[in-house]
C-alpha atoms as one frame of an Amber mdcrd trajectory, in Angstrom:
protein
 -72.094 -51.588  37.976 -72.243 -53.121  34.511 -69.169 -53.703  32.412 -70.097
 -50.669  30.316 -71.238 -47.635  32.340 -74.058 -45.516  31.009 -72.197 -42.239
  31.530 -68.502 -41.425  31.915 -68.235 -38.129  33.840 -65.074 -36.163  32.977
 -64.151 -33.299  35.313 -61.172 -31.032  34.629 -59.981 -29.454  37.876 -57.697
 -26.480  38.462 -57.289 -25.090  41.992 -60.940 -25.442  43.016 -60.652 -28.191
  45.592 -63.595 -26.987  47.658 -65.911 -26.796  44.617 -64.701 -30.164  43.324
 -65.592 -31.677  46.711 -69.176 -30.372  46.386 -69.399 -31.564  42.794 -68.274
 -35.117  43.613 -70.679 -35.279  46.541 -73.552 -34.223  44.271 -72.590 -36.985
  41.816 -72.659 -39.527  44.644 -76.119 -38.270  45.619 -77.565 -38.724  42.117
 -80.464 -41.167  41.944 -81.817 -43.526  39.323 -80.599 -46.649  37.600 -77.876
 -44.884  35.591 -74.409 -46.369  36.074 -71.463 -44.003  36.003 -67.715 -43.758
  36.110 -66.059 -40.517  37.233 -62.716 -39.346  35.831 -61.003 -36.283  37.332
 -58.198 -34.752  35.265 -56.204 -32.328  37.418 -54.460 -29.518  35.515 -51.469
 -29.234  37.895 -53.388 -27.687  40.814 -51.330 -26.467  43.763 -54.138 -26.363
  46.352 -53.882 -30.050  47.325 -56.908 -31.141  45.270 -55.650 -34.612  44.372
 -53.798 -35.328  47.616 -56.744 -34.454  49.845 -59.739 -35.606  47.807 -58.449
 -38.845  46.303 -58.684 -40.731  49.646 -62.263 -39.489  50.079 -63.391 -40.756
  46.659 -61.522 -44.011  45.979 -63.914 -45.027  43.181 -62.988 -41.928  41.145
 -60.218 -42.270  38.585 -57.657 -39.503  39.199 -55.305 -38.311  36.440 -52.810
 -35.737  37.733 -51.052 -33.728  35.015 -47.739 -31.963  35.597 -48.770 -28.816
  33.713 -51.904 -26.816  32.922 -52.649 -27.933  29.369 -55.973 -26.114  29.114
 -59.617 -27.143  29.346 -60.075 -28.845  25.979 -56.854 -30.886  25.945 -57.424
 -32.053  29.529 -60.936 -33.230  28.620 -59.438 -35.137  25.707 -57.130 -36.914
  28.158 -60.215 -37.968  30.119 -61.996 -39.041  26.948 -59.173 -41.493  26.202
 -60.011 -43.312  29.449 -63.833 -43.121  29.172 -65.707 -46.393  28.735 -69.341
 -45.248  29.082 -71.963 -45.107  26.325 -72.220 -41.369  26.935 -69.646 -38.878
  28.159 -70.524 -35.939  30.422 -68.160 -32.972  30.323 -68.703 -31.415  33.751
 -67.053 -28.424  35.416 -65.887 -28.876  39.009 -67.643 -25.661  40.086 -71.064
 -27.251  39.532 -73.657 -29.100  41.607 -75.861 -31.479  39.631 -79.462 -32.224
  40.468 -80.375 -35.601  41.972 -82.158 -36.645  38.753 -79.872 -34.924  36.237
 -77.913 -37.978  35.080 -81.004 -40.181  34.663 -82.955 -37.446  32.821 -80.116
 -36.759  30.381 -79.384 -40.438  29.807 -83.055 -41.157  29.099 -83.279 -38.180
  26.718 -80.312 -39.377  24.652 -81.691 -42.917  24.601 -85.018 -41.632  23.242
 -83.536 -39.124  20.771 -80.870 -40.852  18.657 -80.701 -37.787  16.411 -79.205
 -35.741  19.281 -75.421 -35.967  19.350 -74.818 -33.764  22.366 -77.179 -32.215
  24.915 -77.139 -29.790  27.820 -79.547 -28.927  30.597 -80.811 -25.803  32.347
 -77.926 -24.089  34.177 -78.619 -21.868  37.170 -76.543 -19.301  39.028 -76.039
 -19.828  42.780 -78.899 -17.374  43.463 -81.285 -19.484  41.348 -81.329 -17.194
  38.316 -80.944 -18.589  34.805 -77.435 -18.596  33.313 -77.985 -17.388  29.753
 -74.715 -18.856  28.454 -76.014 -22.444  28.781 -77.566 -22.343  25.281 -76.190
 -20.169  22.532 -76.273 -19.408  18.863 -73.414 -19.786  16.433 -71.063 -16.755
  16.606 -71.435 -15.726  12.986 -70.010 -12.331  12.023 -73.383 -10.615  12.624
 -74.073 -12.414  15.921 -70.544 -11.655  17.154 -70.934  -8.009  16.152 -74.158
  -7.706  18.171 -72.522  -9.381  21.166 -69.336  -7.293  21.076 -71.017  -3.941
  20.580 -73.812  -4.427  23.104 -76.797  -4.684  20.761 -77.820  -7.957  22.422
 -77.886  -6.254  25.826 -80.009  -3.416  24.450 -82.487  -5.713  22.652 -82.572
  -9.032  24.583 -85.957 -10.070  23.140 -84.975  -9.513  19.526 -84.150 -12.514
  17.363 -82.171 -10.208  15.106 -79.855  -8.818  17.817 -79.896 -11.490  20.574
 -78.646 -14.396  18.511 -75.650 -15.195  20.697 -77.328 -15.998  24.048 -80.768
 -16.695  22.504 -82.463 -14.576  25.155 -85.541 -14.307  22.921 -86.254 -18.043
  23.410 -88.171 -19.484  26.415 -86.176 -20.952  29.295 -88.706 -23.705  30.057
 -88.776 -25.523  26.740 -86.626 -28.125  25.023 -85.282 -27.325  21.553 -82.277
 -27.571  19.245 -79.608 -24.885  19.580 -76.249 -24.196  17.986 -74.066 -24.454
  21.083 -74.037 -25.381  24.771 -71.914 -24.385  27.721 -68.785 -26.468  28.362
 -69.664 -26.669  32.065 -72.268 -29.387  31.290 -72.508 -31.281  28.008 -73.525
 -34.929  27.545 -72.435 -36.459  24.256 -72.294 -39.871  22.622 -68.854 -41.264
  23.427 -68.142 -42.787  20.030 -69.265 -39.608  18.278 -66.964 -37.529  20.511
 -64.059 -39.843  19.697 -64.781 -39.767  15.973 -64.707 -35.962  16.087 -61.409
 -35.972  17.982 -62.903 -34.430  21.101 -62.186 -30.770  21.752 -59.925 -28.847
  19.389 -56.614 -28.330  21.304 -56.131 -24.977  19.528 -58.535 -23.518  22.099
 -56.848 -23.176  25.506 -60.044 -22.154  27.262 -63.397 -20.849  25.963 -64.677
 -21.403  22.455 -63.882 -25.118  22.408 -67.457 -25.947  23.451 -68.936 -23.923
  20.583 -66.450 -25.473  18.164 -67.331 -29.025  19.274 -71.076 -28.355  18.993
 -70.582 -26.903  15.519 -68.710 -30.038  14.418 -71.460 -32.221  15.924 -73.977
 -30.403  13.686 -71.713 -30.769  10.665 -71.652 -34.527  11.364 -75.446 -34.577
  10.989 -76.520 -34.612  14.638 -78.578 -32.192  16.719 -77.370 -30.098  19.642
 -80.222 -29.940  22.159 -81.066 -27.828  25.206 -83.099 -29.897  27.724 -85.063
 -27.868  30.253 -86.454 -30.672  32.449 -83.441 -30.886  34.774 -80.926 -28.376
  36.052 -77.529 -27.856  37.661 -75.966 -24.980  39.642 -72.824 -23.407  38.173
 -70.462 -21.190  40.168 -69.198 -19.520  37.035 -65.511 -18.781  36.546 -64.087
 -20.145  39.805 -61.007 -21.674  38.177 -60.120 -18.459  36.356 -60.500 -16.469
  39.591 -57.660 -18.561  40.992 -55.347 -18.188  38.039 -53.472 -15.426  36.251
 -55.528 -16.000  33.110 -57.121 -12.914  31.574 -60.408 -14.638  30.716 -61.726
 -11.678  28.678 -58.623 -11.751  26.481 -58.716 -15.563  26.212 -62.440 -15.490
  25.359 -62.018 -13.093  22.452 -58.886 -14.879  21.267 -61.027 -18.019  21.167
 -63.653 -16.194  19.095 -60.926 -15.161  16.666 -59.687 -18.773  16.369 -63.258
 -19.916  15.713 -63.782 -17.246  13.070 -60.570 -18.131  11.243 -61.401 -21.828
  11.370 -65.039 -21.766  10.278 -65.557 -18.471   8.428 -62.487 -18.429   6.232
 -60.699 -15.746   8.222 -62.746 -12.881   6.781 -60.604  -9.772   7.148 -63.629
  -7.545   7.660 -65.004  -9.801  10.387 -61.622 -10.098  12.115 -61.197  -6.319
  11.943 -64.594  -5.830  13.624 -63.704  -8.531  16.139 -60.448  -6.816  17.113
 -62.226  -3.458  17.249 -64.838  -4.971  19.541 -62.142  -6.457  21.766 -60.502
  -3.045  22.044 -63.798  -1.315  22.812 -64.679  -3.875  25.489 -61.214  -3.549
  27.051 -61.513   0.250  27.180 -65.013  -0.006  28.662 -63.779  -2.470  31.291
 -61.008  -0.080  32.339 -63.433   2.832  32.284 -65.828   0.987  34.588 -63.035
   0.456  37.112 -62.258   4.188  36.914 -65.860   5.377  36.662 -65.645   7.457
  39.832 -62.613   9.351  38.526 -64.196   9.775  35.067 -67.446  11.102  36.540
 -65.475  13.463  38.790 -63.513  14.751  35.785 -66.701  15.289  33.773 -68.295
  17.229  36.631 -65.105  19.262  37.115 -64.917  20.202  33.450 -68.629  21.040
  33.408 -68.054  23.297  36.414 -65.033  24.903  34.733 -66.835  25.705  31.478
 -69.942  26.908  33.324 -67.711  29.167  35.432 -66.097  30.515  32.250 -69.494
  31.447  30.798 -70.584  32.989  34.098 -67.389  35.033  34.421 -67.723  36.213
  30.811 -71.303  37.286  31.534 -70.148  39.334  34.531 -67.361  41.023  32.571
 -68.952  41.417  29.115 -72.702  41.318  29.806 -73.145  37.981  28.036 -71.850
  34.383  28.273 -70.262  34.575  24.794 -68.691  38.017  25.067 -65.399  37.100
  23.397 -64.902  37.626  19.632 -66.480  34.982  17.404 -63.117  33.537  16.354
 -62.435  32.557  19.987 -65.153  29.870  20.043 -64.949  26.941  20.580 -61.139
  27.112  20.833 -61.276  28.911  24.190 -63.342  26.160  25.840 -61.159  23.423
  24.321 -57.876  24.978  25.440 -59.148  25.802  28.929 -60.466  22.235  29.335
 -57.240  20.635  28.110 -54.970  22.833  30.207 -57.065  22.248  33.314 -57.147
  18.486  32.697 -53.390  18.207  32.231 -52.738  20.462  35.221 -54.981  18.445
  37.533 -53.502  15.152  36.297 -50.013  16.594  36.826 -50.711  17.086  40.536
 -52.156  13.583  40.905 -55.907  14.038  40.475 -58.013  11.357  38.732 -55.213
   8.863  37.948 -53.166   8.332  41.109 -55.209   9.174  44.165 -58.837   9.746
  44.947 -59.800  13.380  44.196 -59.142  15.787  47.082 -59.716  19.490  47.705
 -56.025  20.164  48.312 -54.791  18.752  45.014 -57.671  20.243  43.025 -56.811
  23.736  44.301 -53.149  23.233  43.420 -54.183  21.985  39.965 -56.347  25.058
  39.387 -53.470  27.343  40.415 -51.269  25.601  37.859 -54.067  26.058  35.307
 -54.215  29.804  36.056 -50.444  30.135  35.693 -50.332  28.230  32.373 -53.293
  30.079  30.836 -51.924  33.446  31.969 -48.570  32.591  30.392 -50.206  31.596
  27.124 -51.812  35.009  26.747 -48.331  36.581  26.515 -47.651  34.529  23.381
 -51.145  34.763  21.863 -52.131  38.399  22.315 -55.289  38.010  20.236 -56.672
  35.765  23.031 -55.709  38.009  25.947 -59.283  39.198  26.461 -59.424  39.643
  30.213 -57.316  38.474  33.154 -60.336  39.225  35.328 -62.439  36.608  33.473
 -59.694  34.032  33.964 -59.362  34.825  37.657 -63.121  34.645  38.220 -63.306
  31.376  36.250 -60.658  29.753  38.432 -62.274  31.132  41.584 -65.801  29.941
  40.710 -64.443  26.532  39.678 -62.486  26.164  42.923 -65.647  26.751  44.952
 -67.710  24.252  42.938 -64.974  21.600  42.934 -64.578  21.968  46.689 -68.312
  21.476  47.169 -68.343  18.458  44.836 -65.503  16.778  46.706 -67.168  17.547
  50.004 -70.405  15.894  48.893 -68.497  12.852  47.556 -66.523  12.566  50.807
 -69.734  12.662  52.867 -71.419  10.018  50.709 -68.367   7.756  50.720 -67.972
   8.223  54.445 -71.532   7.101  55.107 -71.210   4.169  52.697 -67.822   3.091
  53.993 -69.316   2.451  57.414 -71.414  -0.364  55.985 -69.532  -1.550  52.910
 -65.813  -1.755  53.704 -64.703  -5.124  52.271 -61.309  -6.350  53.425 -58.861
  -9.051  52.295 -56.116 -10.245  54.637 -52.928 -11.428  52.909 -50.919 -14.031
  54.776 -51.852 -16.951  57.021 -49.967 -15.509  59.988 -50.618 -14.837  63.697
 -50.777 -11.139  62.733 -53.650 -11.899  60.328 -55.477 -13.892  62.994 -55.113
 -11.069  65.531 -56.218  -8.375  63.078 -59.190 -10.510  61.994 -60.286 -10.850
  65.625 -59.912  -7.119  66.264 -61.803  -6.185  63.101 -64.563  -8.651  63.941
 -65.031  -7.333  67.484 -64.311  -3.612  67.091 -65.816  -3.022  63.647 -68.272
  -5.832  63.111 -70.792  -3.355  61.695 -68.238  -1.517  59.560 -66.071  -4.216
  58.000 -66.693  -7.371  56.028 -63.730  -9.726  55.973 -64.137 -11.461  52.625
 -61.303 -13.931  53.094 -57.644 -14.782  53.522 -55.135 -14.815  50.660 -52.302
 -17.267  51.245 -48.677 -16.269  50.635 -47.421 -19.857  50.856 -48.826 -23.220
  49.811 -51.924 -24.150  51.775 -53.840 -27.357  52.403 -56.665 -26.137  54.638
 -59.726 -24.354  53.271 -59.915 -21.916  56.196 -57.691 -19.916  58.524 -58.734
 -18.017  61.643 -62.332 -18.827  60.810 -62.046 -17.214  57.376 -62.118 -18.920
  54.009 -58.831 -19.036  52.098 -59.892 -17.567  48.753 -56.702 -18.229  46.836
 -52.998 -17.660  46.417 -51.333 -14.220  46.455 -50.055 -14.910  42.947 -53.609
 -14.313  41.748 -54.420 -11.361  44.007 -55.671  -9.209  41.115 -58.127 -11.932
  40.072 -59.304 -12.281  43.680 -59.803  -8.514  43.996 -61.886  -8.538  40.848
 -63.975 -11.465  42.081 -64.549 -10.254  45.658 -64.793  -6.496  45.092 -62.526
  -5.924  48.114 -61.745  -2.287  48.886 -58.823  -2.854  51.244 -55.900  -5.265
  51.239 -54.038  -5.732  54.517 -50.612  -7.333  54.051 -49.817  -9.184  57.285
 -46.898 -11.438  56.342 -43.580  -9.756  57.319 -41.589 -12.392  55.407 -42.878
 -11.165  52.041 -40.136  -9.127  50.389 -40.506  -5.526  49.337 -40.042  -6.567
  45.704 -42.862  -9.099  46.011 -45.174  -6.512  47.594 -44.404  -4.144  44.730
 -45.211  -6.849  42.171 -48.576  -7.482  43.836 -49.432  -3.780  43.896 -48.484
  -3.340  40.246 -50.637  -6.321  39.270 -53.574  -4.830  41.219 -53.094  -1.215
  40.129 -56.211  -1.338  37.942 -58.469  -1.840  40.965 -59.475   0.808  43.536
 -58.117  -1.017  46.574 -56.138   0.501  49.439 -53.067  -1.433  50.507 -51.961
  -1.484  54.145 -48.762  -3.056  55.425 -49.804  -3.958  58.953 -48.901  -6.392
  61.701 -51.232  -4.830  64.239 -54.778  -3.487  64.295 -53.532  -0.005  65.259
 -51.518   0.093  62.021 -54.749  -0.420  60.063 -56.606   2.330  61.922 -53.714
   4.809  61.521 -53.467   4.098  57.792 -57.211   4.570  57.324 -57.253   7.919
  59.113 -54.341   9.297  57.090 -55.848   7.956  53.865 -59.284   9.432  54.600
 -57.815  12.856  55.460 -54.935  13.183  52.997 -55.966  10.726  50.293 -52.581
   8.960  50.375 -51.482   5.600  51.712 -48.919   6.054  54.498 -47.714   2.469
  54.782 -47.228   1.103  51.275 -47.603   2.672  47.847 -46.441   2.290  44.274
 -42.957   3.691  43.529 -42.936   7.172  41.946 -41.665   5.716  38.678 -45.030
   3.960  38.207 -47.234   6.984  38.798 -49.078   8.089  35.697 -47.899  11.689
  35.639 -44.266  10.615  36.136 -44.523   8.003  33.385 -45.928  10.596  30.989
 -43.266  13.173  31.917 -40.456  10.645  31.618 -41.676   9.364  28.271 -42.001
  12.914  26.960 -38.419  13.640  28.047 -37.163  10.419  26.422 -38.861  11.087
  23.087 -37.788  14.745  23.009 -34.120  14.008  23.751 -34.023  10.989  21.419
 -35.403  13.035  18.510 -32.982  15.860  19.288 -29.944  13.559  19.418 -30.945
  11.643  16.281 -31.526  14.892  14.362 -28.201  16.395  15.417 -26.407  13.117
  14.627 -27.457  13.009  10.967 -24.463  15.094   9.708 -22.039  12.829  11.574
 -23.318   9.473  10.328 -20.084   8.920   8.442 -18.266   8.597  11.771 -18.211
   5.018  13.182 -18.856   6.171  16.757 -22.006   8.037  15.760 -23.329   5.055
  13.767 -22.761   2.713  16.717 -24.762   4.993  19.026 -27.787   5.306  16.708
 -29.460   1.947  17.619 -29.386   2.915  21.299 -31.284   6.124  20.649 -33.764
   4.352  18.374 -34.410   1.977  21.294 -35.143   5.038  23.449 -37.554   6.330
  20.810 -39.339   2.955  20.683 -39.597   2.778  24.472 -37.213  -0.151  24.943
 -34.716   1.974  26.848 -34.774   5.277  28.665 -32.408   8.243  28.552 -32.037
   7.991  32.329 -32.565   4.559  33.785 -31.037   1.480  35.334 -27.649  -0.158
  34.906 -27.670  -3.958  34.327 -27.216  -5.732  37.656 -28.727  -9.145  36.942
 -31.770  -8.401  39.097 -35.299  -8.824  37.736 -37.497  -5.826  38.582 -41.160
  -5.116  38.076 -40.438  -1.618  36.760 -37.652   0.474  35.280 -35.851   0.317
  31.920 -32.159   0.176  31.162 -30.780   3.699  30.646 -28.327   5.488  28.396
 -27.173   7.091  31.619 -28.220   6.904  35.252 -27.070   7.019  38.859 -24.816
   4.015  38.424 -23.524   5.161  35.023 -22.179   8.492  36.296 -20.538   6.696
  39.223 -18.208   4.551  37.083 -20.132   1.263  37.451 -17.154  -0.918  36.525
 -15.488   0.158  39.736 -18.614  -0.460  41.845 -19.601  -3.716  43.471 -22.724
  -5.462  42.197 -24.427  -4.703  45.532 -23.665  -0.980  45.156 -25.051  -0.939
  41.589 -28.196  -2.707  42.779 -28.665  -0.194  45.610 -28.311   2.729  43.201
 -30.899   1.166  40.878 -33.290   0.615  43.797 -32.820   4.197  44.982 -33.596
   5.544  41.508 -36.863   3.586  41.306 -37.982   4.539  44.807 -36.920   8.217
  44.648 -37.652   9.080  41.036 -38.566  12.648  40.128 -38.283  14.532  36.864
 -35.826  16.848  38.620 -33.616  13.832  39.444 -33.573  12.840  35.762 -32.575
  16.350  34.706 -29.865  16.501  37.379 -28.412  13.159  36.201 -28.436  14.330
  32.565 -26.637  17.575  33.488 -23.984  15.700  35.495 -23.570  13.258  32.605
 -22.996  16.141  30.160 -20.697  17.939  32.584 -18.500  14.888  32.970 -18.412
  14.433  29.214 -17.301  18.020  28.777 -14.585  17.506  31.384 -13.357  14.498
  29.455 -14.379  11.899  32.011 -15.461   8.823  30.113 -18.528   7.141  31.512
 -19.011   3.424  31.197 -22.398   2.470  29.928
């Protein structure tokens, strides 16, 4: 070692102990005459990274922070302690090549015009990671990225300016930006620029730094003659960070900083963020969306067929009926099927689809009494519902057969809890279903120091279960820790509600098998499920009731605004209208819940809560959440009104 190292390697770590171990080993295995110092800045990891790895790498300088201050700020902390001629910003989820440090050091020595440089970055499967060299996210480039034009035209210089996919991989050239996972810069230049901008928590700070390097008169260069492997996004998989949201927030910060905050650009940026968010949700619900599209196609085809049978032509109704008839029939059928739980709550089943079609028939038949000019033929309506029922049954049968055959080979399972129950279930699954189940890992419910349990890799903490589900693509979650409270289980399920994963509460293998059979047959989860208050149809019905009653009360209260009592009650009903409170809801009990709003009235309210113990109020609130129905809300409202009429004051 010389007094001044050639390269100071700064690694910011957050909960990726196993990847950091690989990264440090790869640094130790680097060859050449380059001298290095390694600085690890730990962003308050709770997986034992510092405690376990520091003894293994005594030559590394460890800086343990007591909070997660973000990627850029943590790198700046490392930069303060760097003494090398060059500084390498390196992610912990990387493995560098044996010659990488010497190649990059030599390149910077020979090219004084280059202020910061990056190398070829590969995915674990050996494919090229396109984000390792990028263009500046100007308004046009950002527009093409956000709205998918780059994906459609990857070889076009006009549309693929963000990831530069039109440029060769095996060539060295100047670019606008590099990936923050691997960037080698001149230490004094980095210090003169102030390092990373702390306004960026994560993402965007690498582009911003490269842009400022160019403004300082230096080149940003992509060097193809050496490579690293990058396990992209491992830190974010083990955190509660919404990396998509953070990424686009970073783009907005960059735009405001360097493009004058153009309102048009920011409007397009926000529109793009919204579109991408909707598309992401749609992809997670693509099976339900495709099923709905096929159902509605079947319904409208059945309507045309029934009209042909009755009127000798598919468009036998009067001209004024089109296209209103198709629109109304589609909307009524959609709302009816959603009301019985299809598409949004459970996987589509024959039983619920038939019930939904019966509701559709009843609603459409009722409408014809009020709109006589559209009462063309009850026979057409009956045939339409009948034809649709047959087609929908066949569709669901085909889907069930396909899923059944796929499930045998593709069932991916996460076990939650490092418990003897988890170990026993893992052994049973491995021996009894080794061709049917892939155990993708264990999720810890308490702090953990080991990387494995029962022969399975611990993939993270239960706090980040949604992130782990997204990363692993698991289809089943088996909760094996009996010490986890019901409230905690509910929080986990709510956080994971956007993913199509079945939850089983099981301490024995037989529990898992029983739950699967009931789920496959009935389409419901017999062991653990979201409370009724969180189901989509119930949320819609409850919100509709709240808005309707709030508008009614506020309208009727206008003549009495001169009365002090009426004026005092108005803010409460405006809160109901804005969704901050509910007409029927919870009574304050000091307990934090994952669902449920405070109510104008409720089970506890009509029971004189001031005379109830806090435990009794809490039990009533819990019962309301777990047993919610629209009928229960109506019954509570009627009892509230009845007691008012009888002169019984209700505390609220």
